[in-house]
C-alpha positions in Angstrom: -2.0 39.4 1.4 -4.9 40.6 -0.8 -8.3 41.4 0.7 -11.4 40.5 -1.4 -14.6 41.2 0.5 -17.0 38.4 0.1 -20.4 37.8 1.5 -20.6 34.3 2.9 -23.9 32.4 2.9 -26.1 33.5 5.8 -25.1 31.9 9.0 -28.8 31.6 10.0 -28.9 28.3 8.1 -26.2 26.7 10.2 -27.2 24.5 13.1 -23.8 25.2 14.9 -22.1 28.6 14.7 -19.2 29.0 12.3 -16.3 30.6 14.1 -13.5 29.8 11.5 -13.2 29.0 7.9 -10.2 26.8 6.9 -9.1 26.2 3.3 -7.1 23.1 2.3 -5.0 23.7 -0.8 -3.9 20.9 -3.1 -1.8 20.8 -6.2 -1.9 17.0 -6.7 -3.5 14.0 -5.1 -0.4 13.4 -3.0 -0.5 16.9 -1.5 -4.3 16.6 -1.0 -4.0 13.5 1.2 -1.2 15.0 3.2 -3.3 18.1 4.0 -6.0 15.8 5.4 -3.4 14.4 7.8 -2.8 17.9 9.2 -6.5 18.9 9.4 -7.3 15.9 11.6 -5.8 18.1 14.3 -8.6 20.6 14.1 -11.9 19.9 15.9 -14.7 20.1 13.2 -17.0 22.0 15.6 -17.2 25.6 14.6 -14.9 25.1 11.6 -16.2 25.3 8.0 -13.8 23.4 5.8 -13.1 24.0 2.1 -10.8 22.5 -0.5 -9.3 24.0 -3.6 -6.8 23.0 -6.3 -4.0 25.4 -7.0 -3.7 25.0 -10.8 -0.6 24.4 -12.8 0.6 20.9 -11.9 1.0 18.4 -14.7 -0.5 15.8 -12.3 -3.7 17.5 -11.4 -6.4 15.5 -13.2 -10.1 14.5 -13.0 -9.3 11.8 -10.4 -8.1 14.6 -8.0 -11.3 16.5 -8.6 -13.5 13.4 -8.0 -11.5 12.6 -4.9 -12.1 16.0 -3.4 -15.8 16.1 -4.2 -16.1 12.7 -2.4 -14.7 14.0 0.9 -17.3 14.4 3.6 -17.4 17.7 5.4 -15.6 19.7 2.7 -16.9 22.3 0.2 -14.8 22.3 -3.0 -14.1 25.7 -4.6 -12.4 26.4 -7.9 -9.3 28.4 -7.6 -10.6 31.7 -8.8 -13.5 31.5 -6.4 -11.1 30.6 -3.5 -8.9 33.6 -4.1 -11.9 35.9 -3.9 -12.9 34.7 -0.4 -11.2 35.4 2.9 -10.3 32.5 5.2 -8.9 32.4 8.7 -6.3 29.7 7.7 -5.1 28.0 4.6 -3.0 24.8 4.7 -1.0 23.4 1.8 1.4 20.5 1.5 3.0 21.8 -1.7 3.8 25.4 -2.4 3.6 27.6 -5.5 4.2 31.3 -5.9 0.6 31.8 -7.2 -0.6 31.0 -3.6 0.3 34.6 -2.7 -3.2 35.4 -4.1 -4.9 33.7 -1.1 -6.5 35.9 1.5 -5.6 33.7 4.4 -2.7 33.0 6.8 -0.9 30.3 4.9 0.8 27.2 6.5 2.9 25.1 4.1 4.2 21.6 4.9 6.1 19.0 2.9 4.2 16.3 1.0 6.9 13.7 1.4 9.5 12.8 3.9 11.0 16.3 4.0 12.1 18.3 1.0 14.3 16.3 -1.4 13.4 16.4 -5.1 15.0 18.7 -7.7 12.2 20.0 -9.9 13.5 22.8 -12.0 10.0 23.6 -13.4 9.0 24.6 -9.9 12.2 25.9 -8.3 13.6 27.7 -11.3 17.1 26.4 -10.6 18.9 23.0 -10.5 20.2 23.2 -6.9 17.2 24.0 -4.6 14.9 21.2 -3.4 11.3 21.6 -4.3 9.5 23.5 -1.5 12.6 25.3 -0.3 13.3 27.6 -3.3 13.0 31.4 -3.5 11.0 31.0 -6.7 8.3 29.1 -4.8 8.2 30.9 -1.4 8.3 34.6 -2.5 6.3 37.0 -4.6 8.0 40.2 -5.8 10.8 39.6 -3.3 8.6 39.1 -0.3 7.9 35.8 1.5 4.2 35.3 1.4 4.1 32.1 3.5 3.2 32.6 7.2 4.6 29.3 8.4 7.0 26.9 6.5 6.8 23.6 8.3 10.0 21.5 8.3 10.3 17.9 9.4 13.9 18.2 10.6 16.4 21.0 11.5 18.7 19.9 8.7 16.3 21.5 6.3 17.1 24.9 7.9 20.6 24.6 6.7 19.5 24.0 3.1 16.8 26.8 3.4 19.6 29.1 4.6 21.2 28.7 1.2 18.2 28.5 -1.1 15.9 31.2 0.5 17.4 32.7 3.6 14.6 35.3 3.9 12.2 32.4 4.7 14.1 31.4 7.8 11.9 33.8 9.9 8.8 31.8 9.1 10.3 28.3 9.2 9.3 26.0 12.0 10.5 22.4 12.7 7.2 20.6 13.4 8.0 16.9 12.7 6.0 14.8 10.2 2.3 14.2 10.9 2.0 11.5 8.2 4.8 9.5 9.8 3.4 10.0 13.2 0.0 8.7 12.1 1.8 5.6 10.9 3.5 5.3 14.3 0.0 5.6 15.9 -1.3 2.8 13.6 1.2 0.1 14.6 -1.3 -1.4 17.1 -3.5 -2.1 14.1 -0.8 -4.1 12.2 -2.6 -7.4 12.6 -5.8 -6.0 11.1 -4.0 -4.4 8.2 -2.1 -7.6 7.5 -5.3 -9.7 7.5 -7.0 -7.2 5.1 -4.0 -7.6 2.7 -3.9 -11.4 2.9 -0.8 -11.7 5.0 -2.3 -14.6 7.1 -1.5 -18.2 7.8 2.2 -17.6 7.9 2.4 -15.4 4.8 4.9 -12.6 4.8 3.9 -9.3 3.1 6.3 -7.9 0.5 5.4 -4.3 -0.5 6.8 -3.0 -3.8 6.6 0.7 -4.1 7.6 3.2 -6.7 7.8 7.0 -7.0 7.2 8.6 -10.3 9.6 9.5 -13.2 11.8 7.5 -15.5 14.4 7.1 -12.7 11.9 5.2 -10.4 11.5 1.5 -9.8 8.3 1.4 -12.0 10.0 3.6 -14.6 12.9 1.2 -14.9 11.4 -2.2 -14.1 7.6 -2.3 -14.6 7.9 -6.1 -14.8 9.2 -6.6 -11.3 5.8 -6.9 -9.5 4.7 -9.7 -11.7 8.1 -11.5 -11.5 7.9 -11.4 -7.7 4.4 -12.8 -7.7 5.6 -15.6 -10.0 8.8 -16.4 -8.1 7.6 -16.3 -4.5 5.5 -19.2 -3.2 1.9 -18.0 -3.0 1.2 -19.6 0.3 4.3 -18.1 2.0 4.1 -14.5 0.6 1.6 -11.8 -0.3 2.8 -9.1 -2.7 1.3 -5.7 -2.8 2.3 -2.7 -4.9 2.1 1.0 -4.1 2.5 3.4 -7.0 2.9 7.1 -6.6 -0.4 9.0 -7.5 1.6 10.8 -10.2 1.9 7.5 -12.0 -1.9 7.0 -11.8 -2.5 10.4 -13.2 -0.5 9.7 -16.4 -0.9 6.0 -16.8 -3.3 3.1 -16.2 -1.7 0.8 -13.5 -4.7 -1.5 -13.4 -4.2 -2.3 -17.1 -0.4 -2.4 -16.9 -0.4 -4.8 -14.0 -3.5 -6.8 -15.1 -1.5 -10.1 -15.6 0.1 -9.7 -12.1 -3.2 -8.9 -10.5 -4.7 -12.1 -11.9 -1.9 -13.9 -10.3 -2.7 -12.4 -6.9 -0.9 -9.1 -6.8 -2.6 -6.5 -4.6 -2.7 -3.1 -6.1 -3.1 -0.4 -3.5 -5.3 2.5 -4.7 -3.6 5.9 -5.0 -5.7 7.9 -2.5 -5.5 5.6 0.5 -3.9 2.5 1.9 -0.1 2.9 1.3 0.4 3.9 4.9 -1.3 0.8 6.3 0.6 -1.3 3.8 3.9 0.0 5.3 2.7 -0.7 8.8 1.7 -4.2 7.7 4.8 -5.0 5.6 7.6 -7.5 6.4 9.8 -6.2 3.5 9.9 -3.1 1.4 11.2 -3.2 -2.2 11.4 0.3 -3.6 13.4 3.3 -4.7 14.3 6.9 -3.6 10.6 7.9 -3.0 9.2 8.9 0.4 7.3 5.6 0.7 10.6 3.6 0.9 12.1 6.2 3.2 9.1 5.9 5.6 9.2 2.1 5.5 12.9 2.1 6.5 12.0 4.6 9.3 9.4 2.2 10.5 12.3 -0.3 10.6 11.0 -2.5 7.9 13.8 -4.3 6.0 14.2 -2.3 2.8 16.0 -2.9 -0.5 16.1 -0.6 -3.5 16.0 -1.1 -7.2 16.5 2.5 -8.2 18.3 5.3 -6.3 17.2 8.4 -8.2 20.5 10.2 -7.7 19.9 12.3 -10.8 16.7 14.0 -9.4 17.5 14.4 -5.7 19.2 17.2 -3.8 22.6 15.7 -3.0 22.5 17.4 0.4 19.3 15.6 1.4 18.9 12.6 3.5 16.9 10.9 0.7 20.0 11.1 -1.5 22.1 9.4 1.2 19.3 6.8 1.7 19.5 5.9 -2.0 23.3 5.5 -1.8 23.4 3.4 1.3 20.3 1.2 1.3 20.8 -2.4 0.3 20.2 -3.1 -3.4 18.0 -5.8 -5.1 19.0 -7.2 -8.4 15.8 -7.6 -10.5 17.5 -10.1 -12.8 18.9 -12.2 -10.0 17.3 -15.0 -7.9 14.4 -13.0 -6.4 13.3 -15.6 -3.8 16.8 -15.9 -2.4 17.3 -12.1 -2.3 14.0 -11.7 -0.5 15.0 -14.2 2.1 18.3 -12.5 2.7 16.6 -9.1 2.9 14.2 -10.3 5.5 17.2 -11.3 7.7 18.8 -7.9 7.6 18.9 -5.5 10.6 15.7 -3.4 10.3 17.4 -0.5 12.2 20.4 -0.4 9.8 19.2 2.8 8.2 18.0 4.6 11.3 21.0 7.0 11.2 19.8 8.3 7.8 16.1 8.3 8.4 16.6 10.2 11.7 18.1 13.1 9.7 14.7 13.7 8.0 12.2 12.8 10.8 12.7 14.8 13.9 10.3 15.0 16.9 9.0 11.5 16.2 5.5 11.1 17.7 5.4 14.8 18.6 4.1 16.6 15.5 0.6 16.9 16.9 1.9 18.6 20.0 3.9 21.0 17.8 1.4 21.6 15.1 -2.0 22.0 16.8 -1.2 25.1 18.8 0.3 26.7 15.7 -2.8 26.1 13.7 -5.1 27.3 16.4 -3.0 30.5 16.8 -4.5 31.6 13.5 -8.1 30.8 14.6 -8.9 33.7 16.9 -12.5 32.8 17.6 -11.7 29.2 18.5 -10.1 27.8 21.7 -7.7 24.9 21.3 -9.1 21.8 22.9 -7.8 21.0 26.3 -7.1 17.3 25.6 -3.7 15.9 24.7 -3.0 16.6 21.0 -2.9 13.3 19.0 -3.1 12.1 15.4 -5.5 9.2 14.8 -4.4 5.9 13.3 -5.2 5.2 9.7 -8.4 3.3 9.0 -8.2 -0.4 8.1 -8.1 -1.0 4.3 -11.0 -2.6 2.5 -10.9 -6.4 2.7 -9.6 -6.8 -0.8 -8.1 -3.5 -1.9 -8.0 -3.4 -5.7 -6.9 -7.0 -6.0 -8.0 -9.5 -8.6 -9.4 -12.9 -7.6 -7.0 -15.6 -6.5 -4.9 -17.3 -9.2 -6.8 -19.9 -11.1 -3.7 -22.1 -11.9 -0.5 -23.0 -10.1 2.7 -24.8 -10.7 3.1 -27.0 -7.7 6.2 -28.5 -6.1 6.0 -30.8 -3.1 7.3 -33.7 -1.1 5.8 -35.9 1.6 7.3 -37.4 4.7 5.0 -39.8 6.4 1.7 -38.0 6.7 3.1 -34.5 6.3 3.1 -32.9 2.8 5.2 -29.8 2.2 4.0 -27.7 -0.8 5.1 -24.7 -2.7 2.6 -23.2 -5.2 3.6 -20.7 -7.8 1.0 -18.8 -9.8 1.0 -20.1 -13.4 2.4 -17.7 -16.0 1.9 -18.7 -19.6 4.9 -16.6 -20.6 7.2 -18.3 -18.1 8.1 -21.8 -19.0 10.2 -22.6 -16.0 9.4 -26.3 -15.3 8.0 -26.8 -11.8 6.3 -29.9 -10.6 2.7 -30.4 -11.7 -0.3 -28.2 -12.6 -3.3 -27.5 -10.4 -6.1 -25.3 -11.5 -9.6 -24.2 -10.6 -12.6 -25.0 -12.8 -12.8 -21.3 -13.7 -9.4 -21.3 -15.4 -9.8 -19.9 -18.9 -8.7 -22.0 -21.9 -8.4 -25.7 -22.3 -4.7 -26.3 -22.9 -3.7 -26.5 -19.2 -6.9 -28.3 -18.3 -5.9 -31.5 -20.1 -2.4 -31.6 -18.5 -3.5 -30.8 -14.9 -3.1 -33.2 -12.0 -5.6 -31.4 -9.8 -8.9 -29.6 -10.6 -11.0 -27.8 -8.0 -14.4 -26.2 -8.0 -14.2 -23.3 -5.5 -17.8 -22.1 -5.7 -19.5 -23.7 -2.7 -23.1 -23.0 -3.7 -22.9 -24.5 -7.2 -25.7 -25.7 -9.4 -24.5 -29.2 -9.9 -24.2 -31.4 -6.7 -20.6 -32.0 -5.7 -20.6 -35.7 -6.4 -22.0 -35.2 -9.9 -19.5 -32.5 -10.7 -16.6 -34.8 -9.5 -17.9 -37.7 -11.6 -18.3 -35.5 -14.7 -14.8 -34.0 -14.2 -13.2 -37.4 -13.9 -15.0 -38.5 -17.1 -13.9 -35.4 -19.0 -10.3 -35.4 -17.7 -9.2 -39.0 -17.1 -5.7 -37.8 -16.4 -6.7 -36.1 -13.1 -5.1 -37.5 -10.0 -7.5 -35.5 -7.7 -10.7 -33.5 -8.2 -12.0 -31.4 -5.3 -15.4 -29.7 -4.8 -15.5 -27.1 -2.1 -18.3 -27.4 0.5 -17.2 -24.6 2.8 -14.0 -22.9 4.0 -12.8 -26.0 5.9 -14.8 -28.8 4.3 -14.4 -30.3 0.8 -15.3 -33.4 -1.2 -12.5 -35.2 -3.1 -12.5 -37.9 -5.9 -9.3 -39.7 -6.4 -8.2 -41.4 -9.5 -9.9 -44.8 -9.4 -13.1 -43.4 -8.0 -12.6 -43.2 -4.2 -14.7 -40.4 -2.7 -13.5 -38.7 0.5 -14.8 -35.9 2.6 -12.0 -33.7 4.1 -12.1 -31.4 7.0 -9.5 -29.0 8.4 -9.1 -29.7 12.1 -9.2 -27.0 14.7 -6.0 -26.4 16.7 -5.6 -25.1 20.2 -5.1 -21.2 20.3 -5.4 -20.9 16.5 -8.4 -19.4 14.7 -11.0 -21.7 13.1 -9.1 -23.3 10.3 -9.7 -23.2 6.6 -8.0 -24.9 3.7 -7.9 -23.9 0.1 -9.5 -26.7 -2.0 -6.8 -26.4 -4.6 -4.1 -26.6 -1.9 -5.8 -29.7 -0.4 -6.0 -31.4 -3.8 -2.4 -30.7 -4.5 -1.3 -32.1 -1.2 -3.2 -35.3 -1.8 -1.9 -35.6 -5.3 1.7 -35.1 -4.1 1.2 -37.7 -1.3 -0.2 -40.2 -3.8 2.7 -39.7 -6.2 5.1 -40.4 -3.3 3.5 -43.7 -2.7 0.8 -42.9 -0.2 -2.0 -45.5 0.1 -5.5 -43.8 -0.4 -7.0 -46.3 1.9 -4.9 -44.9 4.8 -6.2 -41.4 4.5 -9.3 -41.8 6.7 -7.2 -43.5 9.4 -4.1 -41.2 9.5 -5.1 -38.0 7.8 -2.6 -35.5 6.4 -0.7 -32.4 7.6 -0.3 -29.8 4.9 2.8 -27.6 5.4 3.4 -24.3 3.5 6.5 -22.6 4.9 6.1 -22.7 8.6 2.4 -23.0 8.6 0.7 -26.3 9.1 -2.9 -27.5 8.7 -4.1 -30.8 9.9 -6.8 -32.5 7.7 -8.9 -35.5 8.5 -10.7 -37.7 6.0 -13.7 -40.0 5.9 -15.3 -42.1 3.3 -18.9 -41.4 2.1 -22.0 -43.1 3.5 
């Protein structure tokens, strides 16, 4: 370990004394976020925290630099500046031989679910998993890492073959990222609400690692096809893409059509962990996100197995060979229903082989980290990793779809509906069209059965807008003007005006009803022979999947 004397800024400017300096080392955005999981175990009092990027990765870009500079409580150093300073501790979640230049005790941990991928550019051979190779862990024949953290003892067996001289520094410490997900399970309802999985909707999370062998590399159309094929009032679809995809491509542009149909695109720096906790189903590949989802006992199906780029001795390889498979060209809705019914613990035997000491990584890691901080005492409280914060209310999602294909049927005063986001490139015939007043273009407007204005505080009064719409579009069965989340004004073909309200139900939250869903239900009910005059007396129950909303009507003054 080199020693480069460096005069730090005068401590006289500090309000609290600095007793330790800790350096977080990233190579990619993935490894940066994983280091932050580990550093939550250190009390910030008395610790000066720094971040640097170890250069050389093809996936280190400006987004990584912007992310690091936006982190509160960290000073960002360029690499050459970092290697000239001395730190009490350095923590990295990806290793490279150039890290031998650091003047610090170095702790290295994996940046995924263990060590699995074959990356010859890093390892120098085609048989060692990245992170376990002699090429990465030694410099001039000497191991320069002070602690090599492993998530499971099985990695010791592979290390014994790939770099036996590193066995002396290897420690099985569990997986802090997975343990934070375990700690986050009590927040599942909040995560689901933020991702739109409410009112009976089930959350399908599509996730992809990077490379041509990944789900997104092979089937980039799958997210949009899922959004189109799954009823919008019964499912919410979110997509998690590996940060390495974001660094080389533009997912927002590539998935723009799907986002406009309601797909939720999780940003690369945060949110994927909460999406897994919130999920009802995972559709993925051989990446760590799918592996973690299965370990959380979420039903999981794969589109790609990545056998060509995984260590065949790793649990991830076995995971890819044994997890259920989804056929992207088959009936997606039927396959999703079958996958939801599978045993969520079916893959536990495989995930257990990569994630040892579940829930105990804080207890194992914190004393180890503090052992390098001579002037700091480890806190006396029980070591614990915090849950992940709730995602923003609408994480990188476009507005709701502006047009749907609608199928439905009525029995008495109950109307069952299924709405599918309209896709101009998919000509599958489905029921009738319902669209909002903001839908672009006119072609669909003149064939629609239902039109809704969703802006509550609009310039034109509701009755005038309804009359104007009926005049412009005489083929409309129902026009709806939103007056609030649970209250809307309708105009039926023939001119009848009705006010509709979603009725509260015992033990359920205050109800709301989408104006386009309401208009579709009334249109379907009328098509099946319903008498408009009976709506104020009997009302309607709108059913989407297993969710029901009771709506009452009254005529105007």
